[in-house]
C-alpha positions, 0 to 999 in steps of 0.5 A: 756353490759357484761364485765368491759365496761358494768360494768363501764357505771352501776357502773357510773349511779348507783353510780352517782345516787341520792341515791346511793346504799351501795353495788353492785353485778354483774353478773360477776367478769369482770363486777364488775371491771368495776364498781370497775374503775367507783368508782375508777374515781368518788373518791369512795373507795370500800370496804368504800363507796360501797361494790362490789361482782362479780360473776365466782369466776374467778382467777382476783378475788383473785389477790392480788391487786383486792381482791373481793368478789365473788359467786364460781358458782362450775365451776370445778363441772358443768364442770366434771359432764357435761363431765361425762353425756355427755361420758355415753350418747355417750357410750350408758350407758345414755339415759335419761335426768339427773337433778343435783344441784350444790350449789353455795358458797360466798368467801368473801374477801377485796371488801366488808364491812357493811355500814357505818352509813348512 
């Protein structure tokens, strides 16, 4: 279930479990916002009670009220490379597959901290 609703449902499940995690990483920033909402509904604070990391480093991750730590997957570079390779293929300048690698980077913001002593 992608999105904030799925993130909220998963967040409730994780955060009400007997052995609550000190950190959660989601597959998308928008899902992380759902987990954040679940934490707030349970009276938990981000990052004091649970650290939260998203994935994609979308514009919502850097909003002043959010400041979500997120993995930047180099989406702009991936799109530019895909467009260039497609144009080369369409124009007949490339007739074979190409493999490329891009390195994601962690963008640390206010939703993560060291776990408190347990």
